Structures are given as C-alpha cells and as structure tokens.
N, C-alpha and C positions, 0 to 999 in steps of 0.2 A: 197835402197832396193835392193836385188838380184832377178830377176824373170826368169832368165834363165833356161830353164829345167822345168819350172812350167805350169801346165795345165792351159789354157786359158778358161774363162766362154764362153758360147754360144752367139753368136752374128750373125748378118748380116749387110752388107754394100752394097750400091748401086755401081755397077760397072760402067766403061766408056762405056760398052756395053749396058747399059740399063736394065740390069738384076740384080737382088740381090744374092749376094754371101754369103753363110752361112757357117759358121766354120764346120758345120756337112758335107758339100759337100767334105769337103778335108780329112775326117777322113782317118786315116791310112797314110797320106802323109805330108811330111814336109813342112811347111809353115812360111813364113817370112813376118810380118806384119811391114810397115814403114809408118810412118807418119811424117808432118812437123807441130810441134806444133804452129809455128807463120807464116805459110805460109799465103801470101796475107794480111799482116798486114803492117801498115806504121812503119817505124823505122828500 
C-alpha cells in the first residue's frame, strides 16, 4: 500500500517532554513520523 504523499488523519501523541503533540500543531510544515512496530517485545 503506497501512502507517501497522502494526507494523515488528525491525531495527537504524548511527547517525551510531557506535552501532547497534535498533527495540527505542525500544519504547513514537513513532518516525519517513525515508529518501531515491535520495539520492547521479546524476540
């Protein structure tokens, strides 16, 4: 499934700074969202 260039749905995530960061806070800026799907799991 090709998602590059597609608009992301609105969401917010907690940051390591203790604040919630919402996608709308970065409107007009380039954003890269990266995650580890199996981070902190055995194996």
